[in-house]
Z-matrix of the N, CA and C atoms (Angstrom, degrees):
N
C 1 1.475
C 2 1.515 1 111.79
N 3 1.287 2 118.45 1 134.68
C 4 1.470 3 122.11 2 178.74
C 5 1.489 4 112.09 3 -65.13
N 6 1.381 5 119.14 4 155.77
C 7 1.445 6 121.79 5 175.84
C 8 1.504 7 112.89 6 -54.22
N 9 1.378 8 116.26 7 -38.23
C 10 1.454 9 119.11 8 -179.89
C 11 1.535 10 110.76 9 -66.17
N 12 1.376 11 113.68 10 -39.91
C 13 1.490 12 118.13 11 178.51
C 14 1.520 13 110.59 12 -66.46
N 15 1.324 14 117.50 13 -36.30
C 16 1.453 15 120.07 14 -178.07
C 17 1.533 16 110.22 15 -69.09
N 18 1.296 17 114.60 16 -38.39
C 19 1.474 18 119.29 17 179.50
C 20 1.532 19 110.20 18 -66.11
N 21 1.318 20 115.14 19 -39.62
C 22 1.479 21 120.84 20 179.66
C 23 1.525 22 111.27 21 -64.28
N 24 1.376 23 115.95 22 -42.83
C 25 1.470 24 120.54 23 178.13
C 26 1.475 25 110.98 24 -63.60
N 27 1.406 26 115.72 25 -42.45
C 28 1.461 27 118.66 26 -179.57
C 29 1.528 28 111.47 27 -65.09
N 30 1.326 29 118.16 28 -32.69
C 31 1.452 30 122.39 29 178.96
C 32 1.529 31 111.05 30 -68.71
N 33 1.365 32 112.71 31 -39.22
C 34 1.503 33 117.43 32 179.38
C 35 1.560 34 110.40 33 -65.00
N 36 1.338 35 115.97 34 -39.41
C 37 1.457 36 121.14 35 -179.12
C 38 1.522 37 109.93 36 -65.20
N 39 1.351 38 116.11 37 -45.43
C 40 1.449 39 119.80 38 176.96
C 41 1.544 40 112.90 39 -59.63
N 42 1.359 41 113.50 40 -42.71
C 43 1.462 42 118.27 41 -178.77
C 44 1.538 43 109.93 42 -64.01
N 45 1.346 44 115.05 43 -41.14
C 46 1.472 45 119.61 44 178.86
C 47 1.549 46 110.08 45 -61.29
N 48 1.328 47 116.64 46 -48.04
C 49 1.466 48 120.71 47 179.15
C 50 1.529 49 110.70 48 -59.69
N 51 1.323 50 115.79 49 -43.19
C 52 1.489 51 117.87 50 -179.52
C 53 1.535 52 111.11 51 -63.48
N 54 1.330 53 116.52 52 -39.59
C 55 1.500 54 118.37 53 -179.50
C 56 1.526 55 108.50 54 -67.55
N 57 1.297 56 117.75 55 -35.69
C 58 1.479 57 119.66 56 179.07
C 59 1.546 58 109.60 57 -65.77
N 60 1.325 59 117.36 58 -36.26
C 61 1.419 60 121.55 59 -179.02
C 62 1.540 61 113.71 60 -67.26
N 63 1.327 62 114.91 61 -40.81
C 64 1.475 63 120.26 62 -176.17
C 65 1.498 64 114.41 63 -92.07
N 66 1.356 65 119.20 64 -6.83
C 67 1.406 66 120.65 65 179.11
C 68 1.483 67 111.18 66 -76.65
N 69 1.355 68 116.29 67 116.70
C 70 1.461 69 118.99 68 -177.77
C 71 1.531 70 113.58 69 -94.19
N 72 1.297 71 115.15 70 164.64
C 73 1.421 72 119.94 71 178.70
C 74 1.551 73 112.43 72 -88.71
N 75 1.288 74 117.14 73 176.06
C 76 1.463 75 124.03 74 -179.91
C 77 1.496 76 109.12 75 -116.90
N 78 1.330 77 115.08 76 119.03
C 79 1.483 78 121.45 77 -174.85
C 80 1.501 79 108.13 78 -119.71
N 81 1.391 80 114.62 79 129.84
C 82 1.496 81 119.54 80 171.51
C 83 1.523 82 106.22 81 -103.12
N 84 1.339 83 116.66 82 139.53
C 85 1.454 84 121.05 83 -171.02
C 86 1.567 85 110.08 84 -123.77
N 87 1.293 86 114.40 85 133.62
C 88 1.469 87 121.18 86 176.47
C 89 1.538 88 107.78 87 -118.56
N 90 1.333 89 119.68 88 88.81
C 91 1.444 90 122.23 89 -170.70
C 92 1.523 91 110.13 90 -97.89
N 93 1.350 92 116.45 91 174.55
C 94 1.398 93 123.61 92 168.43
C 95 1.509 94 109.68 93 -117.26
N 96 1.377 95 117.52 94 -157.57
C 97 1.486 96 119.70 95 -167.12
C 98 1.509 97 111.93 96 -108.55
N 99 1.359 98 113.42 97 170.96
C 100 1.460 99 125.33 98 167.98
C 101 1.550 100 111.91 99 58.11
N 102 1.319 101 118.41 100 -130.90
C 103 1.444 102 120.57 101 -175.99
C 104 1.518 103 112.60 102 -61.55
N 105 1.294 104 116.15 103 -29.14
C 106 1.476 105 118.74 104 177.77
C 107 1.506 106 110.66 105 -70.62
N 108 1.327 107 118.19 106 -31.25
C 109 1.498 108 120.62 107 173.82
C 110 1.500 109 109.22 108 -68.38
N 111 1.334 110 118.26 109 -41.75
C 112 1.458 111 119.52 110 -178.71
C 113 1.532 112 109.67 111 -64.00
N 114 1.276 113 118.58 112 -34.33
C 115 1.486 114 121.75 113 177.74
C 116 1.547 115 109.61 114 -64.24
N 117 1.349 116 118.80 115 -41.18
C 118 1.452 117 120.91 116 179.59
C 119 1.512 118 110.29 117 -76.44
N 120 1.333 119 117.86 118 -33.58
C 121 1.476 120 120.21 119 -174.65
C 122 1.531 121 111.82 120 -64.06
N 123 1.371 122 116.10 121 -32.15
C 124 1.481 123 119.82 122 174.36
C 125 1.522 124 109.38 123 -59.13
N 126 1.313 125 117.52 124 -43.97
C 127 1.461 126 122.69 125 -179.69
C 128 1.529 127 109.17 126 -63.58
N 129 1.341 128 115.64 127 -45.81
C 130 1.517 129 118.09 128 -175.53
C 131 1.513 130 110.12 129 -65.97
N 132 1.324 131 118.41 130 -41.41
C 133 1.469 132 121.49 131 176.66
C 134 1.528 133 112.20 132 -56.56
N 135 1.364 134 114.38 133 -42.23
C 136 1.440 135 116.75 134 179.71
C 137 1.549 136 111.19 135 -70.85
N 138 1.297 137 118.89 136 -36.55
C 139 1.472 138 120.32 137 177.47
C 140 1.540 139 112.07 138 -65.85
N 141 1.317 140 116.69 139 -43.00
C 142 1.467 141 121.24 140 179.39
C 143 1.543 142 108.25 141 -63.08
N 144 1.294 143 118.77 142 -43.01
C 145 1.493 144 121.46 143 179.65
C 146 1.511 145 112.01 144 -61.78
N 147 1.328 146 116.04 145 -22.04
C 148 1.494 147 120.58 146 -179.88
C 149 1.516 148 110.16 147 -98.19
N 150 1.321 149 117.27 148 11.17
C 151 1.464 150 119.80 149 174.01
C 152 1.546 151 118.07 150 90.53
N 153 1.313 152 115.68 151 8.89
C 154 1.446 153 117.20 152 -178.65
C 155 1.570 154 107.23 153 -87.67
N 156 1.302 155 113.95 154 159.99
C 157 1.500 156 121.95 155 -175.13
C 158 1.560 157 106.03 156 -110.10
N 159 1.343 158 113.84 157 124.50
C 160 1.473 159 119.94 158 -176.31
C 161 1.506 160 111.24 159 -111.08
N 162 1.335 161 116.40 160 139.63
C 163 1.455 162 123.65 161 170.62
C 164 1.495 163 109.04 162 -126.08
N 165 1.362 164 115.45 163 112.61
C 166 1.458 165 122.02 164 -178.80
C 167 1.526 166 109.77 165 -96.65
N 168 1.351 167 118.05 166 130.41
C 169 1.442 168 123.24 167 178.73
C 170 1.526 169 107.53 168 -102.71
N 171 1.346 170 118.51 169 116.14
C 172 1.422 171 120.97 170 178.92
C 173 1.562 172 107.93 171 -136.83
N 174 1.316 173 115.75 172 -161.32
C 175 1.458 174 118.38 173 -173.29
C 176 1.536 175 112.08 174 -141.99
N 177 1.281 176 117.99 175 172.07
C 178 1.451 177 122.75 176 -171.48
C 179 1.526 178 112.84 177 -70.63
N 180 1.336 179 117.93 178 -15.03
C 181 1.472 180 121.04 179 -177.71
C 182 1.509 181 111.14 180 -102.21
N 183 1.299 182 118.52 181 7.87
C 184 1.488 183 119.34 182 -176.38
C 185 1.521 184 112.69 183 -57.58
N 186 1.341 185 115.26 184 134.86
C 187 1.434 186 119.39 185 -178.16
C 188 1.538 187 113.19 186 -100.62
N 189 1.363 188 116.95 187 -5.82
C 190 1.452 189 117.26 188 -173.70
C 191 1.516 190 114.42 189 -146.23
N 192 1.344 191 118.44 190 -22.80
C 193 1.439 192 122.47 191 -174.18
C 194 1.539 193 110.10 192 -71.25
N 195 1.324 194 118.19 193 134.21
C 196 1.436 195 122.56 194 -179.32
C 197 1.562 196 108.12 195 -69.79
N 198 1.290 197 116.85 196 120.33
C 199 1.471 198 122.97 197 -178.38
C 200 1.534 199 112.97 198 -106.82
N 201 1.335 200 117.89 199 9.67
C 202 1.468 201 123.52 200 176.78
C 203 1.477 202 112.14 201 -95.34
N 204 1.373 203 117.98 202 114.25
C 205 1.470 204 119.72 203 179.66
C 206 1.496 205 112.52 204 -66.52
N 207 1.275 206 118.22 205 150.57
C 208 1.467 207 124.26 206 175.67
C 209 1.529 208 106.84 207 -151.81
N 210 1.307 209 115.47 208 -176.83
C 211 1.479 210 121.78 209 -179.52
C 212 1.528 211 110.46 210 -58.50
N 213 1.321 212 114.51 211 117.66
C 214 1.470 213 118.09 212 179.07
C 215 1.543 214 114.04 213 82.88
N 216 1.346 215 115.91 214 -3.18
C 217 1.486 216 118.48 215 -174.88
C 218 1.536 217 106.94 216 -127.74
N 219 1.334 218 115.44 217 109.13
C 220 1.481 219 120.49 218 179.91
C 221 1.536 220 107.70 219 -112.86
N 222 1.335 221 116.31 220 155.38
C 223 1.467 222 121.94 221 -176.52
C 224 1.507 223 110.34 222 -133.33
N 225 1.323 224 116.75 223 135.23
C 226 1.425 225 123.61 224 171.00
C 227 1.536 226 107.81 225 -117.15
N 228 1.318 227 117.33 226 125.07
C 229 1.477 228 121.52 227 -172.10
C 230 1.545 229 108.52 228 -113.74
N 231 1.326 230 114.41 229 122.76
C 232 1.476 231 121.34 230 177.49
C 233 1.551 232 110.90 231 -91.22
N 234 1.312 233 117.07 232 144.01
C 235 1.464 234 120.30 233 176.33
C 236 1.466 235 110.14 234 -85.21
N 237 1.352 236 118.16 235 124.43
C 238 1.491 237 121.56 236 -178.22
C 239 1.557 238 108.29 237 -123.36
N 240 1.354 239 115.27 238 158.35
C 241 1.470 240 119.33 239 -177.70
C 242 1.517 241 115.03 240 -78.34
N 243 1.334 242 119.52 241 -18.94
C 244 1.435 243 121.38 242 -179.43
C 245 1.540 244 109.20 243 -93.54
N 246 1.296 245 113.32 244 174.52
C 247 1.524 246 119.20 245 -173.84
C 248 1.530 247 109.22 246 -119.71
N 249 1.317 248 112.03 247 165.56
C 250 1.466 249 120.41 248 176.56
C 251 1.508 250 110.04 249 -63.12
N 252 1.328 251 117.90 250 -37.95
C 253 1.458 252 120.47 251 178.27
C 254 1.502 253 113.39 252 -62.95
N 255 1.313 254 117.21 253 -36.18
C 256 1.484 255 121.22 254 176.77
C 257 1.507 256 113.05 255 -64.59
N 258 1.341 257 116.65 256 -38.84
C 259 1.440 258 124.67 257 176.80
C 260 1.580 259 109.49 258 -63.02
N 261 1.350 260 114.29 259 -47.68
C 262 1.441 261 120.29 260 -177.75
C 263 1.493 262 111.54 261 -64.31
N 264 1.343 263 116.02 262 -43.06
C 265 1.473 264 121.27 263 179.09
C 266 1.519 265 112.58 264 -60.09
N 267 1.325 266 116.05 265 -44.54
C 268 1.475 267 118.85 266 179.30
C 269 1.510 268 110.99 267 -65.54
N 270 1.330 269 118.58 268 -39.22
C 271 1.482 270 120.83 269 178.32
C 272 1.506 271 111.01 270 -67.35
N 273 1.337 272 118.37 271 -41.90
C 274 1.456 273 122.29 272 177.59
C 275 1.503 274 111.25 273 -61.40
N 276 1.333 275 115.42 274 -41.04
C 277 1.471 276 120.11 275 178.27
C 278 1.497 277 111.23 276 -63.36
N 279 1.313 278 117.90 277 -40.50
C 280 1.447 279 122.28 278 178.89
C 281 1.548 280 111.85 279 -65.39
N 282 1.326 281 113.72 280 -47.10
C 283 1.486 282 118.10 281 -178.48
C 284 1.533 283 110.10 282 -65.26
N 285 1.285 284 116.50 283 -41.68
C 286 1.494 285 120.16 284 178.54
C 287 1.543 286 109.65 285 -59.89
N 288 1.312 287 115.74 286 -48.35
C 289 1.496 288 119.74 287 -178.94
C 290 1.532 289 109.71 288 -62.07
N 291 1.319 290 116.77 289 -47.37
C 292 1.489 291 119.00 290 -176.36
C 293 1.485 292 112.37 291 -65.14
N 294 1.343 293 115.97 292 -32.78
C 295 1.501 294 120.56 293 -176.19
C 296 1.507 295 112.32 294 -81.84
N 297 1.368 296 116.78 295 -42.08
C 298 1.479 297 119.14 296 -168.71
C 299 1.547 298 114.03 297 -112.41
N 300 1.306 299 117.53 298 -39.76
C 301 1.467 300 119.47 299 -168.43
C 302 1.533 301 115.22 300 -99.53
N 303 1.345 302 116.02 301 -23.68
C 304 1.467 303 118.53 302 -175.06
C 305 1.549 304 113.42 303 -58.54
N 306 1.353 305 119.02 304 -40.49
C 307 1.471 306 117.07 305 -179.11
C 308 1.560 307 114.41 306 -63.86
N 309 1.319 308 116.36 307 -16.15
C 310 1.457 309 120.63 308 -177.42
C 311 1.534 310 112.44 309 -91.08
N 312 1.308 311 118.72 310 -8.23
C 313 1.465 312 123.16 311 -177.13
C 314 1.528 313 110.90 312 -104.07
N 315 1.327 314 115.51 313 148.74
C 316 1.482 315 117.44 314 174.91
C 317 1.559 316 108.83 315 -77.83
N 318 1.307 317 113.84 316 171.99
C 319 1.428 318 120.96 317 -171.81
C 320 1.531 319 114.78 318 -55.28
N 321 1.342 320 114.73 319 -45.01
C 322 1.489 321 120.29 320 -175.23
C 323 1.535 322 108.90 321 -70.24
N 324 1.318 323 117.03 322 -46.51
C 325 1.471 324 121.47 323 179.76
C 326 1.557 325 110.66 324 -60.41
N 327 1.319 326 115.28 325 -42.72
C 328 1.471 327 119.15 326 -178.86
C 329 1.560 328 109.34 327 -65.18
N 330 1.295 329 117.34 328 -43.30
C 331 1.443 330 120.73 329 -179.33
C 332 1.561 331 111.55 330 -62.80
N 333 1.305 332 117.19 331 -40.35
C 334 1.472 333 120.11 332 179.51
C 335 1.533 334 111.28 333 -67.93
N 336 1.373 335 116.95 334 -38.69
C 337 1.468 336 117.70 335 178.53
C 338 1.517 337 111.45 336 -67.24
N 339 1.356 338 116.24 337 -41.01
C 340 1.460 339 119.36 338 -177.61
C 341 1.565 340 107.71 339 -66.61
N 342 1.380 341 115.76 340 -41.10
C 343 1.458 342 117.46 341 179.91
C 344 1.545 343 110.67 342 -61.78
N 345 1.334 344 116.92 343 -36.67
C 346 1.450 345 118.92 344 179.63
C 347 1.511 346 112.27 345 -61.92
N 348 1.342 347 116.10 346 -39.79
C 349 1.479 348 119.40 347 -178.21
C 350 1.555 349 108.60 348 -75.08
N 351 1.329 350 116.92 349 -34.93
C 352 1.481 351 119.81 350 177.87
C 353 1.501 352 109.84 351 -66.78
N 354 1.335 353 116.74 352 -37.80
C 355 1.474 354 120.76 353 179.23
C 356 1.548 355 111.79 354 -60.78
N 357 1.359 356 113.04 355 -39.83
C 358 1.452 357 118.38 356 177.14
C 359 1.558 358 111.12 357 -59.27
N 360 1.296 359 115.42 358 -47.60
C 361 1.468 360 120.17 359 177.32
C 362 1.529 361 111.88 360 -64.30
N 363 1.339 362 116.66 361 -36.60
C 364 1.494 363 119.00 362 179.63
C 365 1.501 364 111.01 363 -67.00
N 366 1.379 365 118.50 364 -37.79
C 367 1.461 366 121.26 365 176.34
C 368 1.540 367 110.74 366 -61.11
N 369 1.336 368 114.82 367 -42.69
C 370 1.469 369 117.70 368 179.44
C 371 1.552 370 108.34 369 -65.43
N 372 1.264 371 117.75 370 -39.65
C 373 1.476 372 122.45 371 179.09
C 374 1.508 373 111.85 372 -61.53
N 375 1.357 374 115.69 373 -43.13
C 376 1.467 375 122.00 374 178.67
C 377 1.543 376 110.28 375 -63.46
N 378 1.323 377 116.72 376 -39.90
C 379 1.427 378 121.78 377 179.00
C 380 1.554 379 111.49 378 -61.66
N 381 1.319 380 114.53 379 -38.15
C 382 1.452 381 121.01 380 178.24
C 383 1.497 382 109.50 381 -69.32
N 384 1.319 383 119.72 382 -41.69
C 385 1.449 384 123.42 383 176.48
C 386 1.538 385 110.93 384 -60.15
N 387 1.311 386 116.12 385 -43.95
C 388 1.456 387 120.15 386 179.16
C 389 1.559 388 109.66 387 -61.84
N 390 1.334 389 115.93 388 -42.10
C 391 1.460 390 118.78 389 177.97
C 392 1.500 391 113.18 390 -63.04
N 393 1.337 392 115.00 391 -35.35
C 394 1.474 393 121.92 392 -179.30
C 395 1.521 394 110.86 393 -64.58
N 396 1.346 395 116.54 394 -52.53
C 397 1.430 396 118.43 395 -172.86
C 398 1.506 397 113.77 396 -84.58
N 399 1.350 398 116.33 397 -5.62
C 400 1.417 399 119.25 398 170.11
C 401 1.531 400 111.81 399 -78.18
N 402 1.357 401 116.50 400 -17.22
C 403 1.472 402 120.28 401 -179.30
C 404 1.525 403 110.52 402 -90.02
N 405 1.347 404 117.56 403 78.40
C 406 1.415 405 120.92 404 -179.48
C 407 1.524 406 111.72 405 -63.86
N 408 1.353 407 115.56 406 -29.01
C 409 1.463 408 120.06 407 177.74
C 410 1.502 409 112.16 408 -63.81
N 411 1.343 410 116.28 409 -42.10
C 412 1.447 411 119.85 410 179.76
C 413 1.539 412 111.32 411 -67.44
N 414 1.345 413 117.78 412 -43.07
C 415 1.432 414 122.06 413 -179.48
C 416 1.536 415 108.76 414 -59.54
N 417 1.331 416 117.33 415 -42.62
C 418 1.438 417 119.50 416 -179.76
C 419 1.523 418 112.51 417 -67.85
N 420 1.327 419 115.27 418 -39.98
C 421 1.458 420 123.08 419 176.03
C 422 1.574 421 110.25 420 -57.38
N 423 1.308 422 115.33 421 -44.48
C 424 1.482 423 119.89 422 -178.23
C 425 1.498 424 109.69 423 -70.68
N 426 1.300 425 120.54 424 -35.36
C 427 1.510 426 122.20 425 174.87
C 428 1.485 427 108.71 426 -60.61
N 429 1.298 428 120.14 427 -43.47
C 430 1.460 429 122.27 428 -179.21
C 431 1.528 430 112.78 429 -68.25
N 432 1.315 431 116.42 430 -27.37
C 433 1.480 432 119.63 431 -177.37
C 434 1.557 433 110.11 432 -75.66
N 435 1.342 434 116.47 433 -14.92
C 436 1.496 435 119.87 434 174.20
C 437 1.510 436 111.82 435 55.36
N 438 1.295 437 116.96 436 62.53
C 439 1.441 438 121.75 437 175.35
C 440 1.484 439 108.33 438 -67.32
N 441 1.356 440 116.67 439 155.66
C 442 1.460 441 122.29 440 176.94
C 443 1.540 442 115.62 441 -86.46
N 444 1.355 443 114.57 442 -30.91
C 445 1.460 444 118.90 443 -174.60
C 446 1.513 445 109.25 444 -160.78
N 447 1.373 446 117.11 445 155.04
C 448 1.426 447 121.38 446 171.50
C 449 1.529 448 109.78 447 -112.28
N 450 1.335 449 116.47 448 126.44
C 451 1.464 450 121.33 449 176.27
C 452 1.557 451 108.57 450 -104.04
N 453 1.300 452 114.88 451 128.01
C 454 1.473 453 117.86 452 -174.47
C 455 1.540 454 109.80 453 -138.10
N 456 1.339 455 115.52 454 156.73
C 457 1.464 456 121.38 455 167.87
C 458 1.513 457 108.60 456 -101.07
N 459 1.335 458 119.60 457 121.98
C 460 1.463 459 120.50 458 -173.31
C 461 1.514 460 112.88 459 -69.19
N 462 1.372 461 118.79 460 -10.56
C 463 1.376 462 120.72 461 177.06
C 464 1.535 463 111.97 462 -64.97
N 465 1.357 464 114.55 463 -25.90
C 466 1.465 465 122.31 464 178.01
C 467 1.501 466 109.08 465 -103.88
N 468 1.325 467 117.31 466 112.31
C 469 1.475 468 122.14 467 -172.08
C 470 1.594 469 109.92 468 -64.84
N 471 1.273 470 112.69 469 161.94
C 472 1.486 471 125.14 470 174.73
C 473 1.517 472 114.24 471 92.60
N 474 1.275 473 120.02 472 -7.08
C 475 1.473 474 121.48 473 177.41
C 476 1.558 475 110.91 474 -60.07
N 477 1.293 476 115.13 475 -41.81
C 478 1.478 477 118.99 476 -179.64
C 479 1.529 478 111.78 477 -64.79
N 480 1.354 479 115.29 478 -40.06
C 481 1.452 480 119.95 479 -177.35
C 482 1.540 481 109.29 480 -72.61
N 483 1.334 482 117.55 481 -35.99
C 484 1.460 483 120.73 482 175.88
C 485 1.529 484 110.77 483 -61.59
N 486 1.350 485 116.06 484 -44.85
C 487 1.431 486 119.18 485 179.50
C 488 1.533 487 111.32 486 -60.16
N 489 1.351 488 113.93 487 -39.95
C 490 1.478 489 118.37 488 178.15
C 491 1.500 490 112.17 489 -66.15
N 492 1.293 491 118.45 490 -41.40
C 493 1.500 492 123.29 491 179.97
C 494 1.532 493 108.96 492 -62.47
N 495 1.350 494 116.34 493 -39.45
C 496 1.463 495 119.37 494 -179.58
C 497 1.506 496 114.17 495 -91.75
N 498 1.338 497 116.61 496 1.56
C 499 1.487 498 120.55 497 178.62
C 500 1.517 499 110.93 498 56.01
N 501 1.393 500 115.03 499 50.82
C 502 1.450 501 119.76 500 -177.36
C 503 1.488 502 110.55 501 -120.57
N 504 1.345 503 119.18 502 149.22
C 505 1.433 504 120.51 503 168.26
C 506 1.514 505 109.75 504 -65.41
N 507 1.364 506 115.86 505 147.97
C 508 1.467 507 121.59 506 -172.84
C 509 1.533 508 109.79 507 -117.07
N 510 1.331 509 116.69 508 132.51
C 511 1.427 510 123.57 509 172.92
C 512 1.537 511 108.54 510 -119.38
N 513 1.328 512 118.26 511 128.58
C 514 1.422 513 122.26 512 -179.29
C 515 1.540 514 108.58 513 -108.08
N 516 1.347 515 115.04 514 140.45
C 517 1.463 516 121.26 515 174.80
C 518 1.504 517 106.42 516 -132.41
N 519 1.341 518 115.41 517 122.18
C 520 1.459 519 121.02 518 -176.30
C 521 1.470 520 110.42 519 -127.82
N 522 1.322 521 117.96 520 130.84
C 523 1.513 522 121.16 521 176.28
C 524 1.495 523 109.50 522 -67.40
N 525 1.305 524 118.65 523 -60.60
C 526 1.456 525 126.17 524 168.05
C 527 1.512 526 109.62 525 -176.85
N 528 1.323 527 115.58 526 164.02
C 529 1.487 528 121.59 527 173.20
C 530 1.456 529 107.92 528 -124.54
N 531 1.346 530 117.94 529 153.15
C 532 1.462 531 121.37 530 177.99
C 533 1.551 532 112.09 531 -53.19
N 534 1.255 533 117.28 532 131.46
C 535 1.447 534 121.68 533 -179.11
C 536 1.524 535 112.67 534 65.00
N 537 1.325 536 117.26 535 16.71
C 538 1.466 537 122.17 536 -177.78
C 539 1.539 538 111.01 537 52.72
N 540 1.360 539 115.42 538 31.57
C 541 1.474 540 122.20 539 -170.57
C 542 1.534 541 111.37 540 -63.13
N 543 1.319 542 114.88 541 -53.97
C 544 1.480 543 119.74 542 -177.95
C 545 1.551 544 110.64 543 -61.65
N 546 1.317 545 115.91 544 -39.82
C 547 1.417 546 121.28 545 -179.43
C 548 1.506 547 111.17 546 -63.43
N 549 1.327 548 117.87 547 -42.73
C 550 1.433 549 123.69 548 -175.83
C 551 1.536 550 112.34 549 -76.28
N 552 1.338 551 115.76 550 -46.33
C 553 1.454 552 120.99 551 -174.12
C 554 1.518 553 112.43 552 -81.45
N 555 1.340 554 116.71 553 -32.18
C 556 1.461 555 118.89 554 -175.75
C 557 1.541 556 111.49 555 -105.63
N 558 1.342 557 116.05 556 -34.85
C 559 1.441 558 119.88 557 -179.19
C 560 1.510 559 115.13 558 -100.82
N 561 1.355 560 117.70 559 4.99
C 562 1.459 561 120.92 560 178.21
C 563 1.524 562 114.06 561 53.95
N 564 1.331 563 115.13 562 35.65
C 565 1.452 564 119.74 563 176.10
C 566 1.569 565 111.14 564 -73.27
N 567 1.294 566 117.29 565 122.47
C 568 1.496 567 117.82 566 179.42
C 569 1.542 568 109.92 567 -72.96
N 570 1.305 569 116.50 568 122.78
C 571 1.453 570 121.42 569 -176.52
C 572 1.539 571 109.43 570 -144.28
N 573 1.293 572 120.10 571 75.99
C 574 1.449 573 120.68 572 178.61
C 575 1.530 574 112.06 573 -65.10
N 576 1.371 575 117.87 574 119.82
C 577 1.439 576 120.92 575 -171.93
C 578 1.540 577 114.39 576 -65.54
N 579 1.344 578 116.69 577 -11.59
C 580 1.452 579 121.80 578 178.32
C 581 1.535 580 112.36 579 -67.95
N 582 1.331 581 117.68 580 -27.22
C 583 1.473 582 118.77 581 -178.06
C 584 1.534 583 113.88 582 -144.20
N 585 1.340 584 119.34 583 -7.16
C 586 1.461 585 119.12 584 175.04
C 587 1.484 586 110.73 585 -101.80
N 588 1.392 587 119.26 586 110.06
C 589 1.460 588 120.20 587 -177.85
C 590 1.522 589 110.38 588 -67.14
N 591 1.337 590 113.82 589 136.86
C 592 1.501 591 119.72 590 178.08
C 593 1.532 592 110.23 591 -79.13
N 594 1.322 593 113.63 592 148.21
C 595 1.439 594 119.87 593 179.05
C 596 1.550 595 112.19 594 -56.53
N 597 1.329 596 116.33 595 134.82
C 598 1.464 597 128.28 596 -179.46
C 599 1.514 598 113.24 597 63.61
N 600 1.368 599 118.79 598 16.00
C 601 1.487 600 119.18 599 175.03
C 602 1.543 601 111.25 600 -82.24
N 603 1.346 602 116.60 601 -12.89
C 604 1.468 603 123.86 602 -178.87
C 605 1.543 604 110.73 603 73.59
N 606 1.270 605 119.61 604 12.96
C 607 1.437 606 123.79 605 176.10
C 608 1.537 607 108.86 606 -92.08
N 609 1.332 608 118.47 607 157.58
C 610 1.444 609 124.31 608 172.29
C 611 1.474 610 108.18 609 -110.94
N 612 1.367 611 118.41 610 -175.90
C 613 1.468 612 119.16 611 178.68
C 614 1.508 613 114.12 612 -78.32
N 615 1.367 614 115.00 613 0.40
C 616 1.479 615 119.50 614 174.66
C 617 1.548 616 106.62 615 -114.90
N 618 1.346 617 115.86 616 103.64
C 619 1.428 618 121.93 617 -173.53
C 620 1.525 619 111.14 618 -124.05
N 621 1.328 620 117.09 619 138.86
C 622 1.464 621 118.92 620 170.43
C 623 1.482 622 110.19 621 -82.42
N 624 1.326 623 117.42 622 -174.14
C 625 1.455 624 119.27 623 -173.24
C 626 1.523 625 111.85 624 -63.94
N 627 1.349 626 118.46 625 -42.70
C 628 1.463 627 121.11 626 -178.00
C 629 1.527 628 110.53 627 -67.28
N 630 1.344 629 117.12 628 -35.22
C 631 1.465 630 119.68 629 177.65
C 632 1.479 631 110.62 630 -70.01
N 633 1.287 632 118.93 631 -35.32
C 634 1.480 633 123.52 632 176.54
C 635 1.550 634 110.33 633 -62.68
N 636 1.354 635 111.75 634 -44.59
C 637 1.487 636 117.84 635 177.73
C 638 1.497 637 111.51 636 -61.87
N 639 1.354 638 114.60 637 -44.84
C 640 1.499 639 118.91 638 179.19
C 641 1.540 640 107.95 639 -62.55
N 642 1.282 641 117.54 640 -39.86
C 643 1.500 642 120.24 641 -179.98
C 644 1.506 643 111.86 642 -64.81
N 645 1.354 644 115.67 643 -39.40
C 646 1.508 645 120.40 644 177.68
C 647 1.532 646 110.87 645 -64.74
N 648 1.368 647 116.94 646 -42.04
C 649 1.433 648 120.62 647 -179.24
C 650 1.526 649 111.37 648 -70.31
N 651 1.368 650 116.54 649 -31.96
C 652 1.457 651 120.04 650 -178.28
C 653 1.558 652 108.30 651 -70.12
N 654 1.312 653 116.73 652 -42.32
C 655 1.508 654 120.62 653 174.81
C 656 1.504 655 109.11 654 -54.95
N 657 1.347 656 115.50 655 -49.50
C 658 1.447 657 118.95 656 -175.20
C 659 1.537 658 112.90 657 -64.57
N 660 1.319 659 116.06 658 -41.60
C 661 1.468 660 120.50 659 178.64
C 662 1.525 661 112.59 660 -61.18
N 663 1.328 662 114.91 661 -39.81
C 664 1.489 663 119.05 662 -179.97
C 665 1.518 664 111.78 663 -68.73
N 666 1.315 665 115.60 664 -35.99
C 667 1.514 666 120.81 665 175.97
C 668 1.523 667 109.47 666 -61.19
N 669 1.329 668 115.65 667 -46.38
C 670 1.477 669 120.08 668 179.12
C 671 1.548 670 110.58 669 -63.29
N 672 1.323 671 114.51 670 -45.03
C 673 1.479 672 117.91 671 178.55
C 674 1.544 673 111.87 672 -61.77
N 675 1.299 674 116.11 673 -43.47
C 676 1.478 675 122.52 674 177.12
C 677 1.555 676 110.26 675 -57.41
N 678 1.346 677 115.92 676 -44.43
C 679 1.442 678 120.63 677 -179.87
C 680 1.555 679 110.11 678 -63.40
N 681 1.362 680 116.29 679 -44.62
C 682 1.468 681 118.85 680 -178.55
C 683 1.522 682 111.76 681 -65.65
N 684 1.312 683 117.82 682 -38.90
C 685 1.447 684 122.67 683 -179.29
C 686 1.539 685 112.26 684 -66.67
N 687 1.357 686 113.13 685 -48.96
C 688 1.495 687 117.88 686 -177.46
C 689 1.508 688 110.76 687 -71.34
N 690 1.350 689 119.37 688 -29.64
C 691 1.435 690 121.45 689 179.23
C 692 1.524 691 111.16 690 -68.70
N 693 1.334 692 116.78 691 -35.33
C 694 1.479 693 120.65 692 -179.99
C 695 1.520 694 110.09 693 -77.06
């Protein structure tokens, strides 16, 4: 091969390597709200900075998800029957109860009140899922776009089913769940209650006997609550 031909071949190899380095993947995202959205947003910002293309699926009542498209950031918005104000009111009610009123209630009363607020969020979540799978046109559009992976927050149901419908690998990112329930029951996270403090139990990794007992009971209560919520 002539020197000119060798140089041309070398240039083509370099160009091919460069294209492979800058060619980003296509990620479809099924996020949830508030702090859980902030957790996922950090990941999305890093992916976009590395040249990947993101499509976020959200809804008309979202209280926190960014719905403004930009370079590398696309948004699909589902029409849902509830409003942003209803989502905010339920969240404010939960935060107020958890911060001010929870210490004044006994275990059973507190569990029932928390379940009531979680049920409201679950109903809104189910409405969003119904809106998602009613859009056959969107599902077909996403199949044709050939995404590489689906990134979801397991706190918001239907991510697994969406990945199955689109025949995509699924990556879950979760900030935390009360009592580490989702992480333990769905993610198989080892968390012996004798020395691993559960999320929002207010315990540390140094617990006396009563704190260990409280930790054990808190884990159990969240398992029961999780069962009741998912069963309904």
